[in-house]
N, C-alpha and C positions, 0 to 999 in steps of 0.2 A: 613291506609294503601293506600288507595284508593288515599289519597292526595299524599304521596310518589311517589307512582308511575306517576301520572303528574307531578310532581315535576323532577323525574327524565326523564321522555319524552323531557321537554323541556330544561333540561340540555343537552341530547345527541342532540336536534336537534339544539340548539345557540354551540354546540361544547365546552363548558365551562367544565373546569375541575372538580371538588369536591372539598373542600377545605383541607388543611391537615389538619391530624387531625380529618376527619371527619370520618374513619373507626373505630379510637379508641371511641370515642363519642357513636358510634352506638353500639360497644361491649357492652358499659359501661351502657347503655338504656337497652339492650335484657337481660342484666343481671340482670337488678333494677326491671323487670319485668316478671322473670322468677321465681316467688315465689307467692304465696296466700298473706302473711302477708306485703314483700315489697310492693305489688300490692296495698293493703290496704290501708298500711301506705302513698304510693305516693298521692293516692285518698284523701286521707285528708289534705294533704298537698299541694295541689295545690286548696284548699277551703280555709285554713286559716293556721296560724301558730299556731304549739302544741307542746307538748312537749311527750315525750315517755310514762310518767305515766296517760297522758291524752288518748292516745291513743291507751294505753294498757285498760284503762276501758271502751272506747269506742267500742272496737274491742273484749272484754272479750277474751283476751289471756295476760298469763304471763307476766309480765315487763320485765323479763328477755330475752324472744322472741322479743318483740320488740325493746327493747335497742341495740340486736343484729344485727338486722335488720335494725334498723339506722345507727349503725355504717358502715355496708356494702354499705351504700346509701351514706354516706357521703364520704366513700372512694372513691366510683364511682365518685361522683362527681355532683350528680344529687340532692342532698338537702342541707343544709347549716346552720350553727348555727346562729341562729340572735339576741339571749338575752340569759340572765340567771339571774334567780330571787329566791332568798330566799325563801323557802315552809317548814315550818315545821321543822326549824332545819338543813335540806339540800338544795344543790343548785340544782334546776330544769334548765333542757335545753330544749330551744325553737326551732323550726326548720321550715324552709320552702322549697319548692320545688324552684329548679334553673334551671330545664332542663326539658321539656316535654319529656314523655317516648313514643317516636314515631320510628315506627322501618321503614327504609327505604325499596322502592323495592329491593336496590342492596343487603341489609342487609339479608331481608327474602329471596332472593333466594340462598344465600350461606349459610343458615340454612339448617341442615341436617333435614329430617322430622319428627322426635322425638322432636325434639327443636320447631320446628315449631305447632307440635301438642301439646306442653305444653303450649306455649305461647296462642295458641288459645282457650284451657280449660281453663285457667287463666282467659282470656279475658270472654269467655262465662259464665263462674262461678261468674265472679263480676256483669253483667249484669243481670242475672237471680237473685241474691241475691237482687240487687236493684229494681227489678221488683218486687218479691215477698213481701218483705218487705214493699214496697209501696202499693202494695194490699192488705196486711194483716192489714194494718194503717190506710186504708181506703182513701188513698191518690189519687188513680187511679179513684174511684169511683167520688170524688170528681172533677175531671179535667172537666168539659163541654168542653174544647177545645182540649184533647187529641185527639193523629192521631197514627192510627196505620195501617199499609199497609201489607197484604200479598200474593206477585205476584210471583206463578211460571212462569219461561219464558223458552222457547226454541227457544234460536237465535243462529245465527251463530256467526261465530270470530268478525266481525263487530262491531253486534250486543252487543255483552258482551265489546269490547272497549267504546261502547258510554255508557254504564250504569255503568261502570268503572270510565270513563271522569266527567260523572254525578255526581257521588257520590264526586271525588276528588271537584268538583265546588261547590258544597251544603255543603262538609266539610269548605272550605277554606270561605264561607259565614257565617259559624255557628261560626266560631272563630272571623268574624268581630262582629258579633253582639254581642259575649260574650265579646268585647272588648268596644263595644261603649255604652253597658249597664249596663257593671258591676257592682255589690255592692258587696262593700266588707263586707267579713265574721269574725266576732267578734273573739278572743280566744275563747269563750266559745260555738262556734259554731251556735250565734244569728246571725240574720239578715235577709236578703230575701231567701225565698226557694229555695233548689238547685235541680234545672230541668235536667232530663237527656236525651240526644239526642240520636240514636242509629241508626247505618246505617249498613246493613250487605249484602253481596254479595257472596254466594256460590252455589258451585255445589251441588244437592241434592244426598244423597247417595243410596235413596231408599222411597220408601213410609212408610216402617216399621218405627214407634216410639221406638220400644223397645230401651234400654240402651244397646247395645254389648259393649265388651270390645274393647280399643283400639288396634290397631295391632301396633305389636313390631319392625317392620322395615319400 
């Protein structure tokens, strides 16, 4: 999100108009990440080519459920069919992601608060699920150079904007490193280990860690 904010600021400063069809693309991406199964499917397909059957087994979700959401993602144009193979008397379809699930600052601002909360909830769920899985499998403990920071900050609006810009710069650099040092994943998921970089910036709701229900408006 920070990256999108910085891009929006640059576009506004330069007077450039957004490309035609961008709003439609944003709506598609927003829809694509607005369900846990679709989000999980996209996560897999950004790492490797996979079939609905493979993803259903990996996610431990019914094949029919995964197939439905794959169809939704194809319709939205964020994943594409790359090949078919004969497997056990049936044709298996393999897909890959072709659009990054990124919501721009303009799209985020236009969303109603319940939609924002749902997308934030799904993103946090994915982060927590990945983190807990890594912890349970001993991956976090095995990382000698793992870096975790928790920095509560009471700053003015200018300080807030500086942190937002810093996050945007970091995200851009992460994308560059990812492209420069990418190791392709095989269809069975083998290859270099997948590491997850997470950056967050939000206003604390309070010191309580209780899981209160989300507001409805």
